[in-house]
C-alpha positions in Angstrom: -91.4 -11.8 142.9 -91.7 -14.5 140.2 -89.1 -17.0 139.2 -88.0 -16.9 135.5 -85.6 -18.9 133.3 -83.8 -17.3 130.4 -82.4 -19.7 127.9 -79.8 -18.1 125.5 -78.1 -19.7 122.5 -75.0 -17.8 121.6 -72.9 -18.0 118.4 -70.5 -21.0 119.0 -67.6 -19.1 117.4 -67.4 -16.8 120.5 -64.4 -17.2 122.8 -64.9 -17.9 126.5 -63.9 -14.3 127.3 -66.6 -12.9 125.0 -69.2 -15.3 126.4 -68.5 -14.1 129.9 -68.8 -10.5 128.8 -72.2 -11.2 127.2 -73.3 -13.0 130.3 -72.3 -10.1 132.5 -74.2 -7.7 130.2 -77.4 -9.8 130.7 -76.9 -10.2 134.5 -76.2 -6.6 135.0 -79.4 -5.6 133.1 -81.3 -8.0 135.3 -79.8 -6.6 138.5 -80.3 -3.0 137.3 -84.0 -3.7 137.3 -83.9 -4.8 140.9 -84.1 -8.5 140.2 -82.0 -11.3 141.6 -79.9 -13.8 139.5 -80.2 -17.1 141.4 -78.2 -19.4 139.2 -76.4 -19.6 135.8 -76.1 -23.0 134.1 -73.6 -23.2 131.2 -74.4 -26.2 129.0 -71.7 -25.5 126.5 -71.8 -26.1 122.7 -74.7 -28.4 121.6 -76.0 -29.4 118.2 -79.1 -27.4 117.1 -82.2 -29.2 116.0 -82.2 -27.1 112.8 -79.8 -24.4 111.4 -80.2 -20.9 112.9 -78.5 -18.1 111.0 -76.4 -20.7 109.1 -75.1 -22.2 112.3 -75.4 -26.0 113.1 -74.2 -25.6 116.7 -74.8 -23.1 119.5 -73.5 -22.3 123.0 -76.4 -22.8 125.5 -76.7 -20.9 128.8 -79.6 -20.9 131.2 -80.0 -17.9 133.6 -82.4 -18.3 136.5 -83.6 -15.1 138.1 -86.4 -13.7 140.3 -88.1 -10.4 139.7 -91.1 -8.5 138.4 -92.7 -9.0 135.1 -91.5 -5.6 133.8 -88.0 -7.0 133.2 -89.2 -9.6 130.6 -90.0 -7.1 127.8 -86.7 -5.2 128.4 -84.7 -8.5 128.3 -86.5 -9.6 125.2 -85.8 -6.3 123.4 -82.1 -6.3 124.3 -81.6 -9.9 123.3 -83.3 -9.4 120.0 -80.8 -6.7 118.9 -77.7 -8.6 120.1 -76.2 -10.2 117.0 -74.1 -12.6 119.1 -77.3 -14.3 120.3 -78.9 -16.8 117.9 -82.0 -17.4 120.0 -83.4 -16.7 123.4 -86.5 -17.7 125.4 -87.8 -16.4 128.7 -90.3 -18.5 130.7 -91.9 -18.4 134.1 -90.5 -21.1 136.4 -92.7 -23.0 138.9 -89.8 -23.7 141.3 -87.0 -21.4 142.4 -83.5 -22.7 141.7 -80.9 -22.8 144.5 
């Protein structure tokens, strides 16, 4: 199993409850594909380097997980069609997070 990091930038107008709901959608998809979420790091609202979808700020979250490479394409597809996500990026991680 490989270690991955998923960085997600959400719309900053979302309430905390809506953010938790979106996070649970992503983690349940990861776990459904028999992968393990090792850590979730919530950075909060940060200023973007450039406007994305007319937004100057975004709510950053990093999800660390371990699994097979088959999950990457499914996560990418689901995150692209979610209108609450401004941007996302999935990368292989060299170290596993604890």
